[in-house]
N, C-alpha and C positions, 0 to 999 in steps of 0.2 A: 690418492694414491691406493693401489692395489696391494693387498696384504695377504700372505699366506702365513698362517700360523701353525706349527707343529702337525703338518699334516700328512699322514701314513695312509697307505692303501696297500691292499691284498686283493689280486683277483681271485683266488681259492682260498684264503682264509689260512693258508698253510707259509708258503713261499712272498714275502715282503719285498714289495716291489720298491716303495717309498716309504721312508721311514725318517719322521720328526724333522720333516722338510719347514724350513721359514725362509721367506723372501717377501721383500718389498721391491713394488716397481711404480717407480712415477710416473704421472704426466710430463710427457715429453722428454722420456728417456728410453734409450735403445738398450734393450739387456740379451745379450745371444747367450745361449744355452747350449752344452755340447758334451759330450761322453760317450763311452762304447753303445756298440749296436747290443738295444736289449737293456738298457742300464735303467731305463724309464723315462727317458725324454719326453715321450710321446704320450705315455701315462699322466705327466705332470701339465703337459698342456691342455688334455681332456677332464683332469680336476681344476681346472683354472677358468676352464670356459662353460663348466658345468655340465658337460657330459656325464662324467663321473661325479656324484653316484647316481644321477638321473636317468640315463639312459644305458651306462654301462654299470651293471651290480659288481659290487665286490664289499670287501670291508674298509670303512671309510671313516678316517678321523680327523679331526683338525677341523680350523676355522678359517674361513674364505671373506676379508672386507673390502668394500668398494669404498672411500673414502669415509671410512671408519665404521659403515654398516655391513651388519651381518648376512651376507645373501643366501643362507641355508633354507630360507624358506622361499626362495623365488625358483620361476620355472625357467627351463632352458630360454624358454621364448625372452623372460623378463631378463634374464642375465645377458642374453645377446645382444641389446638395445646397447650396453655398455661395453663387452667383450666380446669379440668374435674371433672364431677360429679357421684358419686357411689349413684344412688337413692336408696329412702326407701324400693321402691316395686322393686326387684329385678326380677321379671318377667315381668315387664314392661320395662327393661333396654336389656334383652338377645333378642338378633336378628337372631341367627343361629341355628342350631339342632342338632352341636356337637361341644363340650366344646373348642377343638382343635383350630377348625374355630372362636369361638366367641371371645377367645384369640387374633387371628390374626387378626381380623375383623377391629379394629382401624389402626393399622398399615399398614394393607394392603390399608385404605383408605386413609393415609398420605403419602404413598410412599414409605414406606420404605423396602430398599433392603430384597429379598427373604429369604437368610442367616440369615438376621440381625431379620428378622419375627421369625423365626424359634426357635432360640435360645432364642427372647423373649417368646415365649411361654413357653418353656421347664422352662425358669429361673423362670417367674413369677408364672407359676402353681405349681414351688417346694416352691416359696417364701411363698406362701400362703397355703401349706400343701395338696396340691390335683394334684399332678403328676398323680394318679393312674385314676383321672376323666377324663384325656386325650382323651381317645378314646368313652367314652362315650356320649348317646345323652342327650343333657339339659332338656328336658323334663322328663328323669325319676331321675333328682336329687333332692334330696331333699331339705327342705327350705334353711337350713344353707350353703349345697353344692352348691347352687344358688349364695348365697350372697358371697362365697369364690370365686366363678368364675368370679362374677360380679367386684368384686375388682380386681381380676388376670385382667381382660380386660382392667381396667383404668390405673395400673400399668405400663403394656405394651406399652400404649401408650408416657409415659413418660412426663409427663406434669411438669410445673414448680409449679403448684396447686394445689393439689385435696381435694374436697371437698366431706365428707364421712356421708350421713344422716341416722343414728341408725343403725351403720356399726354393731355393736356387736348384734343388736337386736336378730338374728337366729342361734348365732353361739355357739357350745357347749363352755364349759370352756378352753379348750384346743385351742380352735380357736381364744376366745379372748386374750389367750397369746399370740398366734402367731401374731394377730393381734397387738398386744402392740408393740413388735418386729419388726415387717413391719414399723409402724408409727415413732418408733424411727430411724430405717435406713433410712428413707426417709427424718427425718429430718437431720441427718448425711449426707446424700446427698444433702443439701440444698433446698429441697422442702417446699414450705409451704404447713401446712396442717389443714383444717377445718372438725370438728369431731361435728356434730349435735348428743346430746346424752343424754337419761336419767337416762342410768346406769353411774354415776358417777366413783363408784367403779373400774369400767374398765381403765379410762383415768386421775384419779388426778394425777396419780405420773407421768404420761409423759409430762403432758400437760404442755407448759410455762403459759397459761392463760385459766381462766374460765371466761367464761360472761353468761350473762341470759337475754333471752327475755321476756319481760312482759309487758303488756299495750300498746304493740306498739313502745315498746324502748328498747334498749340495754343496760345494766349496767355490772359493776365489778359482779361477783358471792361472795358470802359469806356462807362458810358452816353455817350448823344452830347448835344452841347448843344442841340440845338434837335430838335423831333418831326420822327422821318421817314417820317411818314404820307404818302402819296402826294396830292398836291394836286390831284386833282381833285376839285371842287366837284358839288353835283345837278346836274343838269343841266334846264335849263327844259324844264316838260312842258305837250307840247299834246297832250292825249288825242285817240285817234281813235276807230274801231268798235272793238266788242267783238270779239277774235279768238280768245279760248279761255274755255273757260267751264266751269261744275258744276252741275249743278240736284238736291238733295235727294240728292245721294250720299252711299251707307254702304257699307262695306266689312267685311270679317271674314276672320281668318286660322282657319279651322275654328271654334273657340266664343270666338275672343277678336276682341270687337268693336273695331276699329281706327279707324273712322270713320263718323261719325253724321250724318246729313241735313245733310251741308256742302254751300253752293252758294256759288260765289265766279264773278268777273267779271273777264276782265284786257283790258286795253284798248291800243291802238297806243300806243307811247312812255313807257310805265309802267317803271319798275323798283322790283320789289317786293320787300321782304326777307318771308319766309317763317321763322315764329321760332315759338320755344316748348319745351318740357320735351322732354328724349328720351323716345322713346315718346309723343308726345301725335300722332303721324300723318302727320307734314312728309313723309317720304319716300315712305310711300304715297301720300299726296294725290300729288306727282311723278308717279308711276307711272302712275295714274290718267289725269291729265292728258297724258301722252305716249302713251295708248292701250296701256301696258303691261299693264296691270291691267282688268280687265273689274269695272264695280261691282255687288254684289247687287241695289242698288235704285237709281233717279234713273239720271242722264245727263248724259256731258260730252260738251260742242258744239266744235269746231274750226270758229271761224267761225258759221253758223249750223247747220250737219249734224253730227247724231251722230258721233263721231269712230270708232265702230266699224263704220261704212257706208263709210269710205273706205279706199281703197287704202295699205297701207303706203309705197310707194316715195311716194305724196302726202303722207302724213304729214310723210315725212323732208325733204320740198323745203321744208314748212312751217314743221317745229318739229323742234328739235335739244333733246337732255338728254346732262347732264353728269353722270355717275352719281359716287355718294359715293363709291366704291371705283375707283380709277383701272384697276385690273389687270382688271376687267370690261368695259373698254371698249378694250383693245387686243388687233388682232387678225392685224396682219400683222408681217413679220419684219425691218424698217428705219423709224426715222422717217418718211422721206419716203415710203413706201408709206402707211402709216398715217395720215400728212398727207392724203393724196389719196384715202383711202380711200371716204369719202362723194360726193365728186365722181365717183370710176369708178362707183359704185352708180347715179348719178342718172345718168349720160350726158354731162357735163358735158364739153367738148371741152379738150383738155388745153392749148391755147394760151391759152383761157380761164382756167382753173383753177389751170393752176401758176405763173404770176406772181402771184396772189393768197395761194397756199401758201408762196412764197418769201418772200413780205412776212409772213407769218403768224410762219414760223418765226424769223424774224429778229427780228420784235416779241418773242417766246417766250425768247428766248436760245436757241434750239436750231438754231440755222441751221448752227453746226459740226457737226450730231449726225446730220446726212442720215442715213448709212448704220450708224449703230449701232440694234443690237435694242433696241425701245422698252423691253421688261422689264429693261434692265441699268439705266435711267434711276432716277434716284432717286424718292421718290414725287411731290415735289413738282415735279419736271420732267414725269414722267407726266401730271401734272395741268394742267401748260400745253399739252402735245400734246393732249389731250382736248380741250380748251377750243379750240384751234387747230384741229384738225382737224374739229369739228361748225360751227365758221364759216366754214369756206371756200366755202360756196356764199350766204351772208350771207340765212340764214334768218329768216323773218319772227318769230318766237318761241323764246327759250331759255331752258329748263329747267336752272337749276344748283344742285344738291345739294351743298351745303358746299364750294364752290370755292376757299376761302381755306385748309383743310387744308394745312400742310406747305409755303405759301408763305413767302418772305422779300419784300422791300421791293419786290423788280423783278418777281416772280412778283404780288404784289398789284397792283402798277401796271399791268401788262398786262392782268389782267382787268379792271378795273376801266374800262381804254381800250375793250376789246371791250363792256362794257355802256352806256357814254357814246356809242360810234359806233352801236350797235343803236338807242338810245333817239333820238338825233338823225334817225336814219334813218326814224324811225317803227317800230320793229321795239319786240317787249315782251320783258320778261326780268322771270322768278320766280327768286329766290336764297334757299334754305335757308340759314340760317346763324345763330348764335348770336353773331356781333359786332354789339355795339350800336352802336360809332362808324360801322361802314357803313352801318347801316340810319341811323343818322341824317342822315348827311353827305352820302350818295350815292344814297339812295334816297327816292321821293316818296310811298310808302306802306307800312306795315307789317301785316301780316296774324299775329293772335297766337292759334296754334292751343294747346288745353287738351282734355286727354281726348277726342279724336277729333272735337274740333269746333271751329269759330272761334269765340272768346273776343271778339277784339277786330279791328278792320279801320279803320284811316286814317291820316292823315298821321302821319308818327315822331312828331314832337312831342306829340301829342294821344294816341296809343297808349301812349307812355311815361308819360306824364303819370297816365294810369288806372292802368297797372300798380303805379304809385306809390301809389295812392291805396288799392289792392286788396290792400296788402301783397307786391306780387310782385315788390319794388324789386332782388333780384339779377338779376332779367332786363335792368336798365338800366344797372346799375353797371360790370359787366363787358365790355373792347373788347378789340381786335387791339394787341399792340405792335408 
């Protein structure tokens, strides 16, 4: 039994994040913990796994017990043999350059026998459906592939308790089904599991208990009486000119061909869902569309002009990107300066930009955090800041790479409002997502990728019907909670 007794924590000694939290986790139990963005879920995970207060400092009080033994005097290395954490940001967890080495890293440090390590690498990669990634460099993986490898690297350590922070956030529907099976298998092997999640649809059926963190405390979760999905319907579409396109674009990372002969046109007024399995090429296509990568063959056009012949500042005036990892898009020391960074780069007068910046921070729920260091925000709050900062100058095109990861109801509502307002003003948006509910209800078009090519492109109802007809129904069945 893992016990948390009267746990309280504050990063700065002033703002309480957790207050008098009590929690028991049994071996062979799956506990899912949910709650609003910024409520302290990830902080609780770091406390349970020992990162707080050993690596992350703050004002910590309370007792943590494993099988009745106080672990306060143990190091992170000693705790991790019993309790392991799959972090929300898989980039921050990956330590090596090759997938096989990453999965072997933990067992090697624990002194496992060589033959045992080899078997664990093979078995855990197979368990997460990633045996084909074994020889791949970790830096060339997609977000979902990195998440699978991070999970495999923890499974290979064989701890008694596993905490997973938003484990489904970057996974495609097939990956979520695989994760459900993995967690059920851990339960059968008498491993205690804690899942920090917004997407309760993915875990409600396999969880023994669902708890909610809110107002610094933890309590039992009760299902809402009605759906909480933001009531923002698909805006009417009046397609205008082609604003962004690719023609016969191909791209490779080394010998790994990621995109093959991709042609795509995006028009004014569109909200497009870009969907497909992990590793199908979605993020790479977004980076090509944004001019951040250069195709080996083919051309990307901004309007009618090849994008690589256009000045970077002019591209920024017209086109914005929200990256998959919010930490890759934060540069300033305060939320307010980060919010105004794009406007400052483009030379927009303060009198014009600051009013819009203030409005956006209010809509994003970040108005009271203007002086906070953005790196101290929660994952979901960082994502909202990313969306808010790239929207301040009302670009004609915004490319969103998995914007709903880590978002609660208010976060989803904010992002959907940005999308709807852009479409109504004639702007174009492309959204990489696995959220079929969002695609069905809020997008006028779905582009579905497979193995680096566009397999389907059309209205959501037609694309999803074709996915069902071609035995890809898992991409239709799972949406967000």
